[in-house]
N, C-alpha and C positions, 0 to 999 in steps of 0.2 A: 696397512694402513691407519693411519690416526684415527681416534677415535675422539667424536666431537666432544665442545667442552660440557660441563654439566653446572647445574646451578653451586654445587657442590667444589668444583673447580673454582668459579667466582668468588663462592665465600670464602675462599683459602687464601685467596691472593688478598683479600681485603678484611681478613682477622673478622667476619664474621659468621655469625648461625646461617647455615643455609635455608632453614626457615625465615629470614630476616631478608634474607636476598630474593625468594621465593615473591614473596610478600612487597617486596619493591617494584619485584617486574610486573606486579601487577597494582603500582600506586594505591598499595593498601594505605588509608589515613594515619596508622599507626607508627608508620616505618618514616622518620625525619626527612626532609626535603634535598636536605645537601646528602643524606645516603641513597635516596633513591636516585639522584641524579649521577651518584659516580657507580654505582650497580647498572645502570643503563649503559652509561659509558662505557665499563670494562667489558658488559655483554656485548656492545657494538663493536669493539676492539676485537674480540676472541672469536666474534663471527657466532656467538650462542643463537640456537635454535631451540623451542620448547620440544622435549620428547613428549607430543600427545598419546601417544600410542602407551608409552610408561605410564604416563598419568590416568588413562582409562582403565588399564591394570591393575592399577593401584587401588582404584576407587570401585573396581569391578562393574562401572559405569561406561558408557560410550561419553564421549565430550564433545559430540558433533551433534546439531542442528539441522534437520533439513527445512529449506523455505523454496518454497514452489508458487512462485508469480505467473502472472499472463504474459507480461513482457516486458524485460529490463531495460528496454530502450526508450519508453516514457518516464519521463522524471517522477513522477509518483510512485512509482514502486521501486523504483533506486533510490528514492528519499528514504522510503518506509526499510528496504535492506541495509540503507546505512547506520538506520536505530536501532534494528534488531543487530546487524555488528556489534556498537558501541556497546550496550549490553551486555553479549554474549562475551565478548572478546575480554571484559573486566570481569566477567565470573570464570573465565579458563575457559570458555569452549570457542571451538570455529564453528562456521556456518555453511554448506555446504547446499550453492544457489543452483536452482533451476528452472525455466520457463515452461509454459505448456504452449508458448506462441495461439494463444486461445483455443486450441485446440483439446476436447478431452481424451482423444486417445492420448497424447503427448503428458498429458495430466497424470493419467492412469500408469504410465508406463514410470513417471518419474516416481509416483508414489510406491509402485513395487519395488523400484529400485533402491528406494530408502528404505523397506522394509526389511530387504536384504541385507544392506550395510549396517543395520540395527542401529539409526541413529536416534538419541536419547527422545526427541519430539519432533515435532512438525508444524509449523506455521503454514498457512497456507490462503491465497486467495485465488477462489476458482476460478476457471475460463468461463466465457460465455456462453460457451455452448457447452457448459457441465449441466446435463439435468438429473444428474442421480448423485447419492452420496457413497452408493454402496463398495467402491475401489477404496473408500480410508474407513470403512468399517476392519478391514483385517488391522490396521495398525492399532486400532482403538482395542479390539479383543487382544490385543499384547500387551494391555497395561500401560502403553505409550499416551502421553497425551497430546493433543493436537489443539491449537489455539486458530480460528481465522481471523483475517482481517478484512475489512472493506468488502469483498464477495464472501458471502457465507453459504453453509448449508443447514437452511434453518431447520431441516430434520433431525440432526444430530446434537446428541446431549455435549456441546462442547462451548469451551470459552472463546470470546469473541469480540475485537476490539473495531469498532465503527465508531463514522459519524452520524450525527444527524443530518441525513440526507432530505427529509421529510422538510426540517425546518429551512434549510442550505434553501431546497427549491422554491418552495414557498415565500420565504425573500427577494429570492431572485426574480421571481415574476411580479410579486408585488411592487418592487421597484420600479419594473417596467409600467406597469399600471399608473402607477402616482408619476411616473415620467411622461402620462398621456397616450399612451399605447393601449389600443383597446383588442386589437385582431394581432393574437399573439399566438405563434404556435411553436410545438416543442419536437425536439429532437431526441425522440427516447431510446433509451438502450432495449438490450435485448430483455424479453419478456419474462425470461426464466429466473431474472437476476433479482433479488431483493433490493438492491441499490436502486435500477430503474424503473422498479414499482412503486417505489417511495418516494422517489424524485417525481415521478408522472401525479401523482398522490398529493404531492407540493404544489405542485403547477397548478392542478385541476383546482383544492380547496380555494387556494389563492383568486382565481377567477371568480371562483362562485362568492367569495365574499363581497365583492365587488359587481355582484351581478350580471358578469360575462357568461353565456352561455358555451358550452364547451364544442369549439366545432371539430367534429371528429376527422375534416380534410388537414387539419392543423396541426394531428397528431402522428409523426412517422415514427415506426417502429423500426428502430433497425438495427446496430451494433454499438461499439465504443470507441471505432478506428477512424481517423482520418475518412477515409472510404465512404464508410456509413453517412458522416456528414454530409459529403460532396453529392450523394446519389439523394438523401433526403431533400437538401437545398433544392436540387432540381426538379424534384417533385413540386415542393412547395410553388416555386418560382413559375412554373408550368400552368398553376391553378388560374381558375377567370380573376379572382380577385385575390391575390398574394397577399403572405401575412405582413403587417407593418413592423415584425420584431419578434426574433427568434428567441427560447430558451433552449441550449445544449445540454444533454445530460453530461456531457465533461468535455475539457477544454479541446481536447484531438477532434471532437465532433462539431465543436465549434470552430477549430482552425480550418478545417474541411469545409463547414459553410461557407465560411470566407470565401476559398477558391473560386466555389461556384459563383458567390456572388461577384468578385471583383471578374470574374469572367463574362458575365452580362452585363458587366459595364458598368454595376451598379454601387451607389455607395454608401459606406458604414459611416456612420447613423442615419446620414440625409435618407438614403431610399428604403432602408430596414437596418433595425439595431438586431447587436449578438450579444447574450451573455451566454459565456460557460459555467464549468464547473469542474475544479481543480486548484487552480491557482498554479498552474504546470510556468516555470520560468518565461517561455516562449510568448504567454500571455500577455506580458509587460512589455515585449519588444515589436510583436507584430504592430502593423497598422491599419487601425486606430488600435493602441492597446485594449487589450479586450475586459470587459466588465465581468467578473468572473465571483465566484465562491470561494475560500481559500478552505483545503482540507489541511488539518496540521497531520502531515504525511510522517514525516518524521520521530514525531510524539507516536503515532501510531505504531511504528516500528519497533519503540522502546517499552510501549505498555505490552505490546504481544509477547514480546522476549520477557519482561518481567514477571508474567501469568507463565508462562512457559516454563520458566527458570524455577517458580516456586514451586509447579506441579511434579516436575521432575525431581525437585531437591527434597520433596515431601510425597515421596511415593508411596511409602506406606500405610498414609494416611488416606481417609474416604476425601476423593478427589471430588470439592466446590466448584462449579461452572459458573463463572465470572463472566458478565456482560460489559464492557464499556463502551461508552457512547459520548463523545469528545466534541464539543460543541462546532459551528463552523463560521465563519465571517465574510460578509457579502465585499469585495473590493471593487470601487466604483472607479473606472475607467473612462474611457474616451467613444466605448462603441455604443452607447446606449445613454 
């Protein structure tokens, strides 16, 4: 059986040093663009595949990074994964992605699998049913770095990349108030998640700023999926005096609210205005297009992976924990 081509095989054919070929394949800026092009073209012709196992053995470190997300199907998480992969690939790492499907039981299994496979580090956004951080502690006890993004376990001393959920929610609610709405409901997320609580607090404080009393009937604590938006909107519409506007904890919940509003033959925003949070691509194409809070998902992924790689490469140094908070932006469309 013929052996797979190696970096040294490519180097011999191009009369280059193998280290130059290695750098060219990783788009190192010290390698001329024409050399990079030649190397990559020959690698493609020879069907060259990186030997990640050999690379790991040479460095005596794993080149794999574990990533756990609640759901891949929603654009926010797929965009974060793309950001993680871009940084990891450039540094010579591969990512292994698992989804919890919003179930803590699945999250625990995924974490244990990554521990057993000796990944170099872990990047996680917890499920909406996660109430304890205990299953992450064995990973940290092995001296491996862990970085949370978006949904975090605040009781663990780890790095995290989040957005300013409070500010985004405050601005969204304030926008509705300035548009003339007074009876504003909130389709909230899971109470155990910091993002849900921070967005609720932003909503609450915006009402308070404008002298609007918080109506507990207008706050529906549910979850972060479309079904939660449907159920929550049904409850709000059954009130004797339904709200004039709704701020949803995220875009999937807002889209669920859309479905219920349409089912009741009501018009958005004529009968009820809706604002979401995430800026998923679907928010721009639903009818009417959804006003929402933009989260820089791809950038969150990049920053989370950059922090993780710094901690992996400096494993001998005392680990400092970074908390990065990225800004949000209100995207005004036709739903409010």
